[in-house]
PASE-658098 format. One line per 5 residues: number of its first residue (from 1); their letters; for each residue z, y, x of N, C-alpha, C. Coordinates in nm, 4 decimals. Layout:
<nodes>
NUM> a> Z Y X Z Y X Z Y X | ...
</nodes>
This chain:
<nodes>
1> mdenr> -9.6394 -9.9746 -0.9519 -9.5294 -9.9449 -1.0419 -9.4488 -10.0713 -1.0724 | -9.5140 -10.1821 -1.0955 -9.4434 -10.3061 -1.1266 -9.3608 -10.3545 -1.0078 | -9.4133 -10.3361 -0.8862 -9.3410 -10.3774 -0.7665 -9.2110 -10.2985 -0.7520 | -9.2165 -10.1689 -0.7767 -9.0985 -10.0828 -0.7686 -8.9952 -10.1234 -0.8730 | -9.0415 -10.1568 -0.9893 -8.9507 -10.1982 -1.0981 -8.8811 -10.3294 -1.0631
6> ivkle> -8.9558 -10.4216 -1.0066 -8.8986 -10.5510 -0.9678 -8.7945 -10.5320 -0.8580 | -8.8221 -10.4460 -0.7613 -8.7272 -10.4197 -0.6533 -8.5980 -10.3606 -0.7100 | -8.6115 -10.2656 -0.8026 -8.4923 -10.2059 -0.8636 -8.4107 -10.3101 -0.9393 | -8.4787 -10.3987 -1.0116 -8.4080 -10.5044 -1.0847 -8.3373 -10.5997 -0.9886 | -8.4023 -10.6336 -0.8790 -8.3398 -10.7209 -0.7798 -8.2169 -10.6540 -0.7175
11> eliah> -8.2260 -10.5248 -0.6908 -8.1113 -10.4515 -0.6372 -7.9973 -10.4497 -0.7380 | -8.0319 -10.4280 -0.8632 -7.9297 -10.4259 -0.9683 -7.8612 -10.5614 -0.9802 | -7.9380 -10.6670 -0.9755 -7.8802 -10.8025 -0.9844 -7.7902 -10.8299 -0.8645 | -7.8335 -10.7901 -0.7459 -7.7522 -10.8113 -0.6264 -7.6208 -10.7337 -0.6371 | -7.6296 -10.6103 -0.6843 -7.5089 -10.5283 -0.7010 -7.4143 -10.5903 -0.8035
16> qsqqi> -7.4694 -10.6352 -0.9147 -7.3854 -10.6954 -1.0188 -7.3241 -10.8265 -0.9712 | -7.3989 -10.9030 -0.8949 -7.3439 -11.0284 -0.8406 -7.2269 -10.9998 -0.7477 | -7.2389 -10.8974 -0.6656 -7.1302 -10.8594 -0.5758 -7.0092 -10.8120 -0.6551 | -7.0323 -10.7338 -0.7596 -6.9223 -10.6855 -0.8439 -6.8502 -10.8025 -0.9106 | -6.9255 -10.8999 -0.9592 -6.8650 -11.0172 -1.0233 -6.7817 -11.0950 -0.9228
21> edlsd> -6.8319 -11.1103 -0.8016 -6.7566 -11.1810 -0.6980 -6.6289 -11.1055 -0.6623 | -6.6380 -10.9737 -0.6496 -6.5185 -10.8931 -0.6211 -6.4158 -10.9047 -0.7325 | -6.4613 -10.8984 -0.8569 -6.3697 -10.9112 -0.9700 -6.3056 -11.0501 -0.9745 | -6.3826 -11.1510 -0.9416 -6.3303 -11.2869 -0.9382 -6.2219 -11.3005 -0.8316 | -6.2451 -11.2393 -0.7153 -6.1440 -11.2423 -0.6090 -6.0159 -11.1713 -0.6527
26> qlakq> -6.0305 -11.0570 -0.7158 -5.9138 -10.9835 -0.7631 -5.8382 -11.0635 -0.8687 | -5.9105 -11.1281 -0.9571 -5.8467 -11.2099 -1.0605 -5.7693 -11.3255 -0.9987 | -5.8272 -11.3891 -0.8971 -5.7581 -11.4985 -0.8286 -5.6297 -11.4481 -0.7630 | -5.6338 -11.3296 -0.7008 -5.5140 -11.2722 -0.6396 -5.4076 -11.2417 -0.7451 | -5.4516 -11.1901 -0.8592 -5.3563 -11.1585 -0.9658 -5.2898 -11.2852 -1.0182
31> wttid> -5.3661 -11.3925 -1.0350 -5.3064 -11.5176 -1.0819 -5.2073 -11.5725 -0.9810 | -5.2367 -11.5567 -0.8522 -5.1421 -11.5996 -0.7498 -5.0117 -11.5209 -0.7623 | -5.0235 -11.3914 -0.7811 -4.9050 -11.3067 -0.7983 -4.8293 -11.3448 -0.9247 | -4.8995 -11.3674 -1.0323 -4.8351 -11.4064 -1.1587 -4.7612 -11.5386 -1.1414 | -4.8232 -11.6346 -1.0727 -4.7569 -11.7634 -1.0495 -4.6293 -11.7464 -0.9678
36> kltrk> -4.6354 -11.6630 -0.8631 -4.5167 -11.6390 -0.7806 -4.4066 -11.5737 -0.8631 | -4.4423 -11.4741 -0.9431 -4.3426 -11.4050 -1.0250 -4.2837 -11.4969 -1.1313 | -4.3653 -11.5829 -1.1883 -4.3166 -11.6779 -1.2889 -4.2166 -11.7746 -1.2265 | -4.2491 -11.8247 -1.1065 -4.1555 -11.9151 -1.0384 -4.0248 -11.8430 -1.0043 | -4.0361 -11.7187 -0.9586 -3.9165 -11.6405 -0.9249 -3.8302 -11.6169 -1.0498
41> lddls> -3.8947 -11.5838 -1.1615 -3.8221 -11.5636 -1.2866 -3.7528 -11.6921 -1.3308 | -3.8209 -11.8045 -1.3172 -3.7595 -11.9327 -1.3526 -3.6374 -11.9602 -1.2640 | -3.6525 -11.9334 -1.1343 -3.5398 -11.9539 -1.0424 -3.4219 -11.8639 -1.0789 | -3.4500 -11.7374 -1.1073 -3.3430 -11.6444 -1.1438 -3.2778 -11.6826 -1.2762 | -3.3574 -11.7270 -1.3720 -3.3015 -11.7699 -1.5007 -3.2101 -11.8903 -1.4822
46> ehyad> -3.2532 -11.9828 -1.3983 -3.1713 -12.1006 -1.3719 -3.0419 -12.0609 -1.2994 | -3.0536 -11.9722 -1.2039 -2.9362 -11.9245 -1.1307 -2.8392 -11.8533 -1.2257 | -2.8915 -11.7715 -1.3138 -2.8085 -11.7000 -1.4113 -2.7380 -11.7989 -1.5037 | -2.8100 -11.9014 -1.5481 -2.7492 -12.0019 -1.6351 -2.6379 -12.0757 -1.5613 | -2.6598 -12.1058 -1.4336 -2.5553 -12.1722 -1.3543 -2.4320 -12.0830 -1.3413
51> leeqv> -2.4538 -11.9551 -1.3176 -2.3402 -11.8623 -1.3072 -2.2644 -11.8523 -1.4389 | -2.3377 -11.8504 -1.5488 -2.2720 -11.8454 -1.6804 -2.1843 -11.9674 -1.7018 | -2.2331 -12.0844 -1.6598 -2.1554 -12.2071 -1.6756 -2.0287 -12.2029 -1.5904 | -2.0404 -12.1484 -1.4696 -1.9255 -12.1430 -1.3794 -1.8186 -12.0464 -1.4302 | -1.8611 -11.9319 -1.4784 -1.7672 -11.8288 -1.5219 -1.7166 -11.8575 -1.6621
56> gapaa> -1.8002 -11.9097 -1.7445 -1.7639 -11.9342 -1.8831 -1.7996 -11.8143 -1.9681 | -1.7997 -11.8331 -2.0965 -1.8344 -11.7255 -2.1891 -1.7196 -11.6253 -2.1962 | -1.7488 -11.4985 -2.2072 -1.6416 -11.3996 -2.2187 -1.5681 -11.4148 -2.3526 | -1.4424 -11.3811 -2.3501 -1.3619 -11.3912 -2.4725 -1.4102 -11.2878 -2.5734 | -1.4116 -11.3281 -2.6975 -1.4555 -11.2376 -2.8039 -1.3363 -11.1535 -2.8479
61> tkpph> -1.3226 -11.0390 -2.7893 -1.2119 -10.9493 -2.8246 -1.2700 -10.8165 -2.8737 | -1.1886 -10.7476 -2.9528 -1.2334 -10.6177 -3.0024 -1.2194 -10.5142 -2.8918 | -1.3100 -10.4200 -2.8873 -1.2965 -10.3117 -2.7886 -1.1713 -10.2291 -2.8175 | -1.1183 -10.1588 -2.7192 -0.9934 -10.0849 -2.7366 -0.9986 -9.9747 -2.8429 | -1.1140 -9.9257 -2.8762 -1.1191 -9.8169 -2.9730 -1.1093 -9.8659 -3.1184
66> y> -1.0952 -9.9954 -3.1416 -1.0785 -10.0448 -3.2786 -0.9344 -10.0523 -3.3171
</nodes>
């Protein structure tokens, strides 16, 4: 009985170790994606700011329905 219990515990530990490794891999992939998206957002924000500088701020006028 003790041998069977030990085998089951070893199987459980092996399964949990594999699950932890899989989750760690997924987390690493997600951080890579987050880093790429953050860089892209920074680039787009900078590009938008450059366009705003080139065009200038829109004139503050009242809409036609006023």
